[in-house]
N, C-alpha and C positions, 0 to 999 in steps of 0.2 A: 257359350252352350246352352245359356237359358233361352236365347231367342229361338234356337232349333227346336227345343222342346216346347215352347209356346206356340210356334208354327204345328209342330206335330199334334199338339194337344187340340188345336183348333180344328185341324183336319179330322180329328176324331171325333170331337164334338159335332161337326157339320154332318159326319157319316152317320153318326148315332142318330141324329135328328131324323 
């Protein structure tokens, strides 16, 4: 579950940038 959270966080960070 940590990997999915990490991928989701990375996507959110990229979108936020």
